[in-house]
C-alpha positions in Angstrom: 106.2 65.6 70.6 106.3 69.3 69.6 104.8 70.4 66.2 107.1 72.5 64.0 105.8 75.0 61.5 108.4 76.8 59.5 111.0 75.4 61.9 109.4 77.4 64.9 108.1 75.4 67.8 104.4 75.6 68.5 102.9 75.3 72.0 102.2 71.7 72.9 99.5 70.3 75.1 102.2 69.5 77.7 103.3 73.2 77.8 99.7 74.2 78.3 99.1 71.6 81.0 102.2 72.9 82.9 100.9 76.5 82.7 97.5 75.4 84.0 99.1 73.3 86.8 101.2 76.3 87.8 98.1 78.6 87.9 96.1 76.0 89.9 98.9 75.8 92.4 99.1 79.6 92.8 95.3 79.7 93.1 95.3 77.1 95.9 98.0 79.0 97.8 95.8 82.1 97.6 92.8 80.2 98.9 94.7 78.9 101.9 95.6 82.4 103.0 92.6 83.8 104.8 92.7 87.5 104.0 89.8 88.4 106.2 90.7 86.8 109.6 91.5 89.2 112.4 95.2 89.9 112.7 95.0 90.4 116.5 92.7 88.3 118.6 90.5 90.3 120.9 89.1 88.9 124.2 85.3 88.6 123.8 82.4 89.6 126.1 84.4 91.9 128.3 85.9 95.3 128.3 89.4 95.8 126.9 91.7 97.2 129.6 94.7 99.4 129.1 97.2 96.5 129.4 95.4 94.3 126.9 95.0 97.2 124.4 98.8 97.9 124.8 99.7 94.3 124.2 97.5 94.2 121.1 99.0 97.5 119.8 102.5 96.2 120.3 101.9 93.6 117.6 101.6 96.4 115.1 104.8 97.8 113.6 104.9 101.6 113.1 107.3 101.9 110.1 107.2 105.7 109.6 105.4 108.6 108.2 105.2 110.4 104.9 103.7 113.7 103.7 104.0 117.2 105.2 103.4 118.1 108.9 99.7 119.0 108.3 98.8 115.9 106.3 100.9 113.1 107.7 100.3 109.5 106.6 101.4 106.6 108.9 102.9 103.5 107.4 102.0 100.5 109.7 102.7 96.8 109.2 99.7 94.7 110.5 100.4 91.0 111.2 99.0 88.6 108.6 97.8 91.5 106.5 100.9 93.4 105.6 101.8 97.1 105.3 99.3 99.9 104.8 99.2 103.7 104.9 96.7 105.3 107.2 95.3 108.8 107.9 93.7 110.1 111.1 90.3 108.5 111.6 91.3 105.3 109.6 90.9 101.9 111.1 94.3 100.2 111.7 93.5 96.5 112.5 91.1 96.7 115.5 92.1 100.3 116.4 91.1 103.7 115.2 94.0 106.1 114.4 93.5 109.3 116.5 96.8 111.1 116.0 100.0 110.9 113.9 103.4 112.3 115.0 106.7 111.7 113.3 107.8 109.3 116.1 104.5 107.9 117.5 100.8 107.1 116.8 97.9 107.4 119.1 95.4 104.5 118.6 92.1 104.0 120.3 90.2 100.8 121.1 87.0 100.8 123.2 87.8 104.2 124.9 91.4 103.1 125.6 94.1 105.2 124.0 97.4 103.7 123.3 100.6 105.4 122.1 102.6 103.3 119.6 106.2 104.4 119.3 108.4 104.0 116.3 
């Protein structure tokens, strides 16, 4: 039963319990999402070929660019990680970003260069 002081309701133990339960549920959802697992599985103990690298790159989504022509930033959606903005030299999932153009990106993985079109 709520307590009333000057005819204003005061928080009850039930309200606090509901808030704590909601927070616990949210925390559990965050724990179940593994933020550090690789977004793209890479075959182990062998060289990555051009075909495999291309298939891995195609899982990424090149959303666009921002900035001026000299300092372009690429916006890329990475599966299970979400969107991010990247500059030349940055790591994009398991690739290294080598070049940014308005309509394409050049990515590198183990000496294989892949062009990802928008």
